[in-house]
N, C-alpha and C positions, 0 to 999 in steps of 0.2 A: 519320697516313695511311700505309697500306702499299700500295706499287705492285707489282703482280704481272704478269709476262708468262708466258703459257702456252706452253711450248716442248716439242715432241715431236721425237725424234731417231732417226736410223738411220745405218748405214754400209753399207747394201746397195748393190751396184754390179754391173753387167754389163760385162765387158771394160773395166773401169776407169772406166766412165761411171756417175755417181750415178743410182740408181733413185728416181724421184720418188714421193711418196705418192699414194694415190688419194683421191678426194673423201670416202670414208667414214673415212679416217684422221684428218681434221682437222675441227674445228668452225670456223664462220665467224670469221675474224680471228685464228685460232691460227697459230703459226709451225711449220713443219716443217724441221728441219735435217739435211742429209746431210753428215757430216763425214769421208767417205772421202777419203784424202789425195790421190788422183789426180784428183778432181773435186768439191771441196766446193761445196755449193749450199744455198740458202735458198728455201723455198717458202711460199706462203700460199693459203688457200681464200678466193676472193673471194665477193661477194654473189650472184653468179650460180651458185655451186656449182662453179666451175672452179678447178683447181690452177694457180697461176701461179708461175713461177720468178722470184724477185726479183733474184738475183745471177747472173752468168754470167762465165766467163773471157773475156778479151778476144776478141771474136768479130768476124767479118767478114760483111758483108751484100753479097750479089750480087743482080743483077736480070736477069730473062729475060723475053722476050715470048712469049706462048703461040703466036704465029705463027712463031717461030724454026724454020726448017726442020731445024735440028740437034737440036731437042728431041724426038727419037724414039729408039727402041731397044727397045721391047717392055715395059719396066717403068720405074717412076718413077726409080729410082737411076741406071740406065744412061742414060736420056734426059737427066737433069740433068747428069751428069758429062760427057757428050758435048757438050752445048751450052756448058757453062762452059769446057771446054778449047778448043772451036772459037772462042769469043769472046775467048780469051786472058785470061779472068778468073782462071784457075788454071793452074799449070804441069802438072797431072796429078792423078790421084786421090790419090797419095801426099802431096800438099801440103795436102789438106783437114784442117781442125781440128774437134774436137768443138765443137758448137754453132754452126758456120757456118750462115748463113741464106741462103735464096734466096727472093726475092719474084717469083713468076710473075704478070705483069700481063696481063690480058685486054684487049688493044687491038683484037682482031679477033673472029672467030667463036670462041666459047669451046670449040667442039668440034673445033678444028683439030688439037689434039694430045690426044686423049681420055685417054691414059695419064698426062698431067700437067695436070690442070685448074688454072685460075688459083687462086692462094693462096700461103700462106707455108709454106716447108719448112725443116726442121732436119736437120742431119747429126749422127748419134749415134756416129760413128766407123766405121760399117759401111754404113748405108743412110740415104737421105733419107726423112723421113716428114713428112706434112702436119700443120700445127698444127690441133688441134680445140678449142683453148681450154684444154688441159691441159699444153701443152708449155712454158708459161712465157712471160712477157713479156721483151722485150729491154731492155737497159740501154745507153744511149749517153752518152758523155762528150765534149762538144764545145762550141765557142764559139757555134755557130749551131744552130738547131733542125733535127733530122733530118727528112728527107722519107720518104714511104712508110711512115709509122708505122701501127701497128695498135693496137686497143683494149687498154689496159693497159700499153703500152710506157712505159719510164721514160727521162728525159733529164736529165742533170746539166749545167746551164749553167755551164761553166768560164770564161765571159767576165765580163760586167758584173754579173750578178745573183747568181752563185754560189748557185743555187737548184735544187731538184729539182722536175721537172714530170712529169705523167702524161698520156698521150694518152687523152682522154675523149670519148665519143660520146654526145650527148644526143638529144632527139627529132628535131632537124633539122640538126645540124651536128656536126663533130668538131674538136677543138682541144687544144693543150697547156694544161693548167691547173696551178697550183701544187699540189704534193703535200705541202708543209710550210709552216706559217705563218711569216711574218717571216724568210724565208731571206735570207742575205747580210748583210753589215755586222755591226753589233754585236748585232742580233737574230737571228743565224743559227740554223738548225734544228739538231736533234741530229745528231751524227756517229756513224759506225760504223767501228771500227778493228779490224783483225786483226793481232795481234802476240803475241810471247812475254812481253812485259812490259806493265804497265799504262801507257797513254798519259798523258803529262803535260798539264796545262792543261785538264782535262776540265770540261765544263759539265753542268748538271742535264739528265738525259735521254739523255746520250751512252751508246753501247753499245760494249763491247769483247769480242771473241772471243779467248780465250786459245788460241793455236795451238801452245803448247809440247807436246813429245812425251814419252812414257815413262810407265810405270805409276806412278812416284813423283811425277810432275809434277801440276800443277793444270790441265793442258791439257784441251781439249775442253769448256770451260765458257763460257757467255755471262754477261756482267756488265752491270749498269746503274748509271750514276753517279747516285746518289740521296742527297740530304741530306749532301753533302760526302764521300761514300765510294763505292767500287765494291761493289755488292750482287749476289751470285750469284743468277741467275735459273734456272739449270739445274744438274743434278748428273750430267752424263755422266761426266766425270772421267777423266783419264789415259788408260788403255787402252780407254776407251769402255765399260767394264763397268758403270758406275754406272747407277742407275735413272732413268727420266724419266717424265713424264706423271703419271697418278694412282697414288699409293702406297697409299692406304687408302680404303675406303668406310665411312661411318658411317650406321647405320640411324636413320631418323626415325620419326614416328608411324606405326603400323600396317605397319611394314616389318621383316622379319627377314632376316638375312644368313647365308649358308653359305659358308665358315666364319664364326663369330660375330665374329671380330676384323676382318673386312672386308679381309683381305690375301690376295694371290695371286689365283687364279681364283675370283671371287665370284659366287654366285647371289643375286639379289635377289628376295625373296618378299613379296607383298602379303598382309596379313592382313585387308584390307577396312576400310571406314570404321568409326568407333566406333558401337557399338550396331546395326550392320547398316543404317544409314540411307543411302538414296540421296541424295547431296548435290548432284546436278546440278539447277540451276534448270530447264533444258530436259531433257525425257525423251529427246530425241535431236536431233542436228543434223549436217549434213554438207555437203560440197562434192562434187557429182557431175559428172564430166566428160561431154562429149557422147557418148563411147563407153560410158558406164556405169561407168567406173572411179571407185571411191570414194577421194577424197583425204582431207583432214582431216575427222574425224568423231567423234561420240560415239554409241555404241549403234547403229551401223549395220553390219551384217555383210556385206551384198552388195547389188548392184544389177544386174539383167539388163535387156536391151533386146529384147523379143520383136518389136517393130515400130518403124519410124522414128518418133521422137518419143514413144515410150512407154517408161517406166522403172518397173520393179517393184522397190521398195526393201524390204529385209527387215531387221528389227531383230535385233541380237545377243541381246537379252533381251526377250521379248514384254512388252507393256504389260498392265496389269490390265483395261483397257477399250478398246473401239474408239471411244468418244466423246471423242477427243482432237482438239486443234487442230493443223493443219499450215499453216505459212507458207512459201511457195515463191516464189522470184524467179529469172527467167531472166537470163542474163548479157549484158552488153555492148551489144547492139544494140536500137534502137527497134522493129525488126521481129522481136522475139523475145517470146513470151508463154509462160506456164506456168500450169497449173491442176492441182488435185488430184482424182484419181478415187476408186476404192473404197478403204476403210480397213478393216483387221482388226487384231486384237491382235498379229499377227505382222508387219505391214508395211502399205504403202500404194502406190498407183500415181500417178505424175506424168506428165502429158502436156505436151509442148512443141510450139509451132506458130507459124507466121508470121501476119502480119496477115490473110492470106487464109484462114486456118483450116486450112491444110495442115500435116500432121505435119512437124516439122523437128528434126533432132538439134541439141541445144543444151546447153551447160553450165548447170546451175542450182544454187541453194543453198537449203537447207531447214532449218527448225527445227520441233520437235514439242514440244507441252506437254500433259501428261496430268494433272499435279497441281501444286499450289503448294508446292513443296518449300522447306524452310527452308534458307537459304544456308549453305554449308559454311564451315569455318574459313579456307579458302584463297580464298574469293571469292563472287561472286554469279552468278546464272544468265546474265545478259548481261554481256559485257565492255565493251560500249559501246552506247548507244542515243541517238536524237535525233529531234527534230521541227524541221525547217528551214523558215523562212518564205521566201516567194517572193523577197524582197530579199537573201537569203543570210545573214540573222541567225538565231541559235539561239533557238527558242521555249522549248525545254526539252531536257534530256538529261543524259547522264553520260559522262565520259571522252572528250570530243571538243571540237574547235573547228571552225568552218566559215567559208569565204570564198567569195563569188561571183566566178568568174573571167571568164565570158562569159555571154551570154543563156542561161538554162536550165542552166548548168553550175556545180556547186558542189564545191569541194575540201574533203573531210572529213579532218581530221588528228587522230590520237589523242593525248591528253595522256600516257597511258602506252601504249607500243607493244605490239602483240600479240606472242606468243612466236614466231609464224611467219606466213607469208602464206597458209596454208591454213586460213583461218577462214571461217565461213559468214556471209553478209550476206543479210538479207531486208529488202525495202523496198517502199513503196507510196506512192501519192499520194491525198489525200482527194478530189480532183476526178474526176468521171466522164468528163471531157473530156481528161484527161491520163494518161500512164503514166510510170513512172520506171525507169531502168536504172542500172547501175554499171559502172565499168571501172578500169583502172590500180590494181589491188588489190595492196598490199604491207603490210609489218609496221607502217608508219607511218600508213596511211590509204588512201583510195580516192576516186574521183570519182563523184558522183551527177549524172545528167542527167535533165531533165524534158522530155517530148515531147508535142506535141498529137496526139491519136489521129487527127484528121481529115486532117492534112497530113504528119505524121511529122517536122516541124521542131521544133527546140528552142524552148521557151517558158519564161518564169519561172513557177514554180508551187511550192506547198508540197509537201514530201516528208517521209517518215518512214522510219526504218531501225532495225534491231537487228543487233548483231554477237555471234556466239558463237565463242569460241576454245578456252578451257580453264578458264574460271572462275578466272582468276589475279588479277583486279583487285578489290580490296576497298574500297568507299567507307567513310568514317569513320563513317557513320551506320548501318551494317549490324549487325543482331543475327546471331549465329551459334549453331549447335547443336553441342555436343560430347557425343555420347551422349545422356544425359538432362539435361545441363546447358545452359541458355540463357545466352549470354554477350554483353555489348556488344562493339563492334568492338575496343576497346582495354581492357586490364586497368586498373581504377581509374577508368573513366569514370563520371561521375554519370549517372543515368537519370531522365528526367522523363517522367511519364505524365499526359497531359492528361485522358484518359477514365477510366472506372471499370475496375477489375480484378476479374474474377470467377473464383473457383476453388472447387472442392468440397473441397479439402484443401490446407492450407498448413503446411509443415514447414520451419522456419528453424533451421539448425544453426549455432551460434556457432563462430567460429574458436577452436580449443583453445589457441592462444597468446595470445588476447585475454582479459583478466580484468577490465578496467575499461572504462568508457565505455558508449555506447549501442548495443544491438543493433538497435533500431527507434526511430526518432524521427519523430513526425508534427507538423508545424508548423501550428498553428491560425492563424486570421485575427485573432481578437480576444481569445481566452482564453488564449493562450500555447500551449506545445507539450506533447505527451504522449510520454513515453519509456518504453522497456523496456530495462533494463540487461543487460549480460552476466551479472550475478549474479542475475538473475531479478526484481529490484525493478522497480516500475512507478510512474511519476509522471504524474498527469493534470492538465493545465492547465485543464480545464473540467469539465463535469458528467459523472458516472459513473452510467450507468443500466443496471440489470439487469432481465431479463424485460420486462414492459410498462411499467416505470416506476411512477409514482404518479399516479392521477387521482381526485381526491376526488369527482368527479361520477359515477363509474362504480361499479357494484356487482359487476363481474366482473374489474376490473383487479387484477393481482397483480405485485409486483416491489418494487424499491427504487431510490432515486436519492440520490446524494451530490453536492451542488452547492456547492463552495467552503466545505466545513465543515459544511453542514446535511445530515443524513441522515434520510430518511423511508422507513418500511416500510409496505407495504399488502398485506392479504390480501383475497380476494374475500368478499362478504357471506355467501355460502353456508356459510362455515366457522363452526363452533360457537364459543361464548364460551371454551371450554376449549382451542381450537386455539392452538398456539404462534405468536406474532407475531414474537418475537425471543428468541434464547437464546444461551448461551455455554457452552463445555465446557472443562474442564481435563483433558486426556487423555480418558478415557471417562466422567468424572464431570461431571454438569451443574452449573455454577457459578451460573447464574441463568436465570430464565425469566420472560417477560412474555407473557401470554395475550391473545387477541383481546378478552376482557372487561376488560382493564386490570389484572388481578391480576398481582402480581409476587412471585416467590419467589427468595430469595438464600440461598445456602449459608452465606455468611459474614456479617460485620457490614456494616451500612449506615451510613455516616458522612456525613450531609448537613450542609450549612451552615445550612439552615433548612427547615422543613416547614410548609406551610400547607394546611389542609383547606377546601374549599368546603362551607359548611354547608347550602346550599339549591341543589344543582346540578339538581334536578328542576324548578325553577321557571324557565320560559322568560323571565320578566320580569327575571331576574337576568343576562341576557346582552345585550351591545351588538349593533349591526347587523353588526359585523365578527366576531361570535362570541366576543368576549372576556367572561369572567365578571366581573360587577360586584356580585354579592350579598355577603352576610355571609360572613366567613371566620374560621377559627380558626388563630391562629399557634401551632402546637404547641410550637415552641422557647420562645417567651415564656411560654406556659402552664407548661411543664415547669420553666423557671427560677423562676417564681413559686411553684410547688408545692414545688420544692427548697428555696427560702428558708423557706416556711411549715413544711416538715418539720423544718428545722433549728431553727426557733423552738420548735416543739412538743417536740422532743427536749430542748431547753434547759429548757422549762417542766416537763417530766416529771422532769428531774433535780432541779430546785428543789423540786418537790412531794415527791419522795422524801426530799430532805433535811429538809423541814419535817415530814414524817410521822415521820421518825426522831427529830428534835428533840422533837416533841410526845410521842412515846412515852416518851422519857427523862424529860421533865418530869413526866409523870404518875407515873412510878415514884418519883421523888424525893418527891413530895408524900405519897405513902402511907407512906413510911418515917419521915417526920418526926413525924407525929401518932400513930404506932403504930396505925394503922388507924382512928383516931377523928377527930372534927371539932374 
């Protein structure tokens, strides 16, 4: 595991006082460090978007009453200095310190001293300025809890607990709450040390700021104690010239960078989605404020308010049709309603009104659907949706949990948080007697309330909702489209299709790195599987049928079938006896042919084991009920063997006859010579 702390830095200062970052300099949770030697300071951007100062030099807190008669002087600084000196809290302006604080308490008429309203003020070395949430929280070290604390103040209890606390304000109270888990004792929280040398006895998570000076030193760096060693988390370095923050950008899909290496001043260019496909499930969605300001949105260019409660919404990119669906919900109150007016391809109108039907300016949220787009690689159209039962249980949905808190009130919590709190919520209730509204919207969820239309009071009832943020959440079951390629949610997933698949053209390309195994495998129920291999071979576990197969009762059927070794070929009856029923070729040369009449021609030799001729095939009496021939036959092989034996015997007899004839002729000649031609 790699632990990373994002740290941004500066040494900007005015009159020796550190210049704090502004809210656009930091992301939520990032640290901003000002390492100017006259006023080093650490800042953070809180969840409300305010810059808070986490550390401060030893400061002093003063208190004044806004009824103090000395709190006058024409401007804030003069008035506060006068009142502090008159109350002997300071010896004079020259004794003030940077980050001194004054709490002006409104115990009387808040307009008593209009130049110094009740509030908290900080001294920057020249003037007093009022805290607006960006001046930073105070840090107090004491044995007892400080009084007069403000939201975000920190207190280190140096007494019994040795723990860090933060002053936190919830819905109905304010209190000190622990800022670190298990502080004190053996389970103490992480420590932060500023020194020139690494502190000894460090624990996992401790932080050390190297305060050493000089261009050749390692000063100006923040370290984290991780896995038994100090790990550098920033590279300010020595004279402060080292780089911090983002060093390089790397382009992802459909993104180009200028310059291409992503370093220096970088321009990010989008090349559009693959194949030019619009990947948003919703054709548009948005959060519209009561004054018509467009907050979070997709494909909404602007919104104008020509009349109270009327909002004309314009698309950034016109839709292809005006027959689209618009879902709209008014925010927060049971006395807020919203409906959709005219629709065009360029935009639509929303009317918001109270229960009496009068136009009423109200924030609303909207989603538009014009087509059923295929989900993009980054997610689905809705980032969360749900159907909530009256008892607070989930009937169905995605990316949420729900609990019933009070009558008619349901807390919806996202399983995966939204990227920001400017997402669109549309909700409804199936009952014609109820209506639904939402409130307390943040990145982690929102509250749904169900009201009775007749009384306006909360009642238990079924509600439904959909959330659109940025299509960042991808369920495991989602198919995605990448250009012309359809992919399962995760590479390597098995895909099960319960219904039929219809296509006019199927082209399957094998992986070029794959040379063995199956390209396609079809598992049969009873006859085994059929496979097509990467080498083009095919194995069929059952019957192979081509054309119409074979039907002995049909005069028009044509085709063939192979069923576990038995192959049958059929041609329609209209074909002539000389038409080819089965043939084979060696190159362009025909090796054999069998005609519809049953005639066979073979280019080479025929080597049968036995040949039998049916002698009376035209006599129907010679066939059984199953069509088997039972009449007289001629065993050609046996006949040929008999003829071959007879021929051999005839040849032998012919040789003997020839011998006898020769002997006879010789005998006759001898007889003539013995009697000199007489008897």
